[in-house]
C-alpha positions, 0 to 999 in steps of 0.5 A: 886584565890578564898578566903578561905571558910568563914564559915570554917575560923570562919568569917561570910558570908556578905549578902547585901539586895537590896531593892527599888520600882518597876522598880527602877533598882535593877536587873540591879545593881545585874548584874553589881555587878556580872560582876564586881565580880573579881572572888568572889563567889556570890550567889543571891537570887531573890524575885518576887511578883507574880508567874512568875519569871522575874528578876531571868531569866534575871540574869540567861540568862546574860551569866556572866563568873563564875555565874552558875544558881545554884548560883541564887535562885528564891523565887516566888509567895510570898513577902520575908518579909512575907515568912521568915520562910517558904522560906528564912531561908531554902534557906539560910541554904542551901546556908551555907550548900554547900560544897563550900558556897558563899563568899557573898550573894545578896538579891534582894527583890521584889518591894513591900518588907519591908526590916526590916522583912528580916533583923530581920530574920538574928537574927535567931540562925542558921543563925546569927552565920554564916552570917551577913547583910553587908549592905541594899542598897536602889535603888531609881527611880529617875525620878519617885520620881522627878515626886512625884509619891510615895510622899503624899502632907501632907497639902492636906491630913491634909485638907482632913482628917479635912473635913472627918476624917473617910476617910483613906488617907494613900498612901501604895506606900509611906509607902513601899518607906519610909520603904525601905529608912529608912532601907538603909545604902546606897541609889542609886539614879538611872537613873540620866542620866534622870534628870538634875543636879538641880533635882539630888541635890534637890532629894539628899536633900529631901531624906537625909531629910527624913531618920532617920540617915545620909546615903549617897545618890549616883547618878548612871546610870544603876546601875553602882556603884563600887561593892567596894562601894556596898559591904563591908559596915560592917553595921551589920544591924541585931544589928542596927534595932532600927536605922531603923524605919518602918511604921509596927514596932510593928506589927506581919505581914503586908499584900500586899492586896493593890497590885495584880499581874497577867500574861498575855500570848501573841503570837508572835508579828510583831513590838516591837515599836507597842507593847510598844506604846500599853503597854504605852497606857494601863499603863496610862489608868489603872495606872499600876505600872509595866509591865515586861516579854518576848515576841516572835517576828515573824521571830526573833530567839531572845527573846525580854525583855520588862520592864516598870515603869508606862508609861516609857518602855524599850525593847531589845532582851536578848537571843535566844529562846531554840529549845524546848522553848515554844514561848509564850509571858508572861508579868507580870502586877503589880498594885494597887488592884481593877483594871480591869483584863479583860480590861487590858488583851484585851488591852495588846493583842490588 
């Protein structure tokens, strides 16, 4: 049985912001919450960096009972923290104005989003009176962070700046990562099955030492955290902004010129393993952050979903292609700006 309408009985509808870098496992965590929602009406807002919505499509095709396509809203082709007024606020207003509004809202940001501008949006008068940020969950790719991919060597940077003060050595990936951790009420150290116990303990200590306040760090595999732990944090984060410092505090906005994205279309492939090996080679050669999408396989009625972070890839058949659906493969590529698009496209297509 559903709970009473939380707008009409005077209580604010809680919203959980799920942030984290590219490929950390945010969509997997959202799906796990939906699968264990126990009848609660949950709406999901999914933000993509790029024009092709992959994560929302993955959720819509999941076949979870009680989760309709109407409950999943995609905001594509723009970072949610940069388009708050144009996209996010009208979307939230539409959810609130439903005859049967959700009991909880999950907001999955793009991997490049800064959470703080989004939290600030809940101070908008028409939203503040009816919704609250129950908590900010930062999902961390444990193996990636353990490898130092998103961390700078402060001693090396200091030496380089001393040698050439005119060179800017700021790492945009590190800034995004640090802002996401600083905004969090709970940090999920994901993909813990790929780490040893000593690595997990070391990462916990490093992460805890880098955030400005005491925040619980929970290790997880495949985002499998009890929704009772993730939801109901009662953080009211919109009232606690000063405790969530950002590299961009005091700035009117921020740009994502450091990153770029495009879509590669490919035809049917013969062997999934051969494609994945090719994608690994391309990712390493061009320092690509993320490759994700869907691909048709010759002779197979099922669609192949491909997910890659750096040179680590996973692939699995997720659902049948629709009878009228165009069997064209589409892979989203996300990397730091300045890459050779033509070379990457040619290499992916083989």
